[in-house]
C-alpha positions as CSV (number, residue, x, y, z in Angstrom):
1,M,-18.4,-35.6,-47.3
2,R,-17.1,-33.1,-45.0
3,N,-17.1,-34.2,-41.6
4,P,-19.4,-31.8,-39.6
5,A,-16.4,-31.5,-36.7
6,D,-14.6,-28.9,-39.2
7,V,-16.6,-26.0,-38.1
8,Y,-15.2,-25.9,-34.9
9,D,-12.2,-24.5,-33.9
10,K,-9.5,-26.4,-33.2
11,I,-6.9,-24.9,-31.3
12,V,-2.9,-26.5,-30.5
13,Y,-0.8,-23.9,-29.0
14,W,3.2,-24.3,-26.8
15,S,2.6,-24.1,-22.9
16,D,5.7,-23.0,-21.5
17,E,4.2,-24.0,-17.5
18,D,3.4,-27.2,-18.7
19,N,6.1,-28.1,-21.2
20,C,4.4,-29.8,-24.1
21,F,1.9,-28.9,-26.9
22,I,-2.2,-28.1,-25.0
23,G,-5.0,-28.7,-28.0
24,M,-8.5,-27.9,-27.1
25,C,-11.7,-27.1,-28.8
26,P,-13.2,-24.2,-26.9
27,E,-16.8,-24.7,-27.7
28,L,-16.6,-28.2,-26.5
29,F,-13.3,-28.3,-24.0
30,Y,-10.5,-27.2,-22.8
31,G,-7.2,-28.6,-22.4
32,G,-7.0,-32.2,-22.5
33,V,-4.8,-33.2,-25.2
34,H,-1.2,-32.7,-24.5
35,G,2.1,-34.0,-26.1
36,D,5.5,-33.3,-27.3
37,D,4.8,-32.8,-31.2
38,A,2.0,-30.0,-32.2
39,V,0.7,-32.4,-35.4
40,E,0.1,-35.0,-33.2
41,V,-1.8,-33.4,-30.6
42,F,-3.7,-31.7,-33.9
43,K,-4.7,-35.7,-35.0
44,E,-5.7,-36.5,-31.2
45,L,-7.4,-33.3,-30.7
46,C,-9.5,-34.3,-33.6
47,E,-10.2,-37.7,-32.9
48,V,-11.8,-36.3,-29.5
49,V,-13.7,-33.3,-30.8
50,D,-15.2,-36.8,-32.7
51,E,-15.5,-38.4,-30.0
52,W,-17.6,-35.8,-28.0
53,F,-19.9,-35.6,-30.7
54,E,-20.5,-39.1,-30.4
55,I,-21.3,-38.4,-26.2
56,F,-23.7,-35.1,-27.3
57,K,-25.6,-37.5,-30.0
58,E,-26.2,-40.3,-27.3
59,D,-26.9,-38.2,-24.7
60,G,-29.7,-37.0,-27.4
61,K,-28.0,-33.0,-26.5
62,P,-27.6,-30.4,-29.0
63,L,-24.6,-29.4,-30.3
64,P,-23.4,-25.8,-29.1
65,E,-22.6,-23.2,-31.9
66,P,-19.6,-23.1,-33.6
67,K,-18.0,-19.3,-32.8
68,R,-15.4,-19.8,-35.7
69,A,-13.1,-17.6,-34.2
70,F,-10.2,-18.6,-36.0
71,L,-10.4,-18.5,-40.0
72,E,-7.0,-19.4,-41.1
73,V,-4.4,-22.1,-40.2
74,V,-0.8,-21.0,-39.6
């Protein structure tokens, strides 16, 4: 079964200012996930997005519409 969170963009990028990788999901939150390894940051980002889904569900709030700005994983 597909995870509903999969339709949201998850972005991991290197920040020279912070000297680490930053992970974000623009529809749900900016920043907040960071580390030295891009793969580990992405894994943690996916976990945080799942947690946000639970928060929205518990609070009875509708999820934001996914924008799907990025269509390819590079």
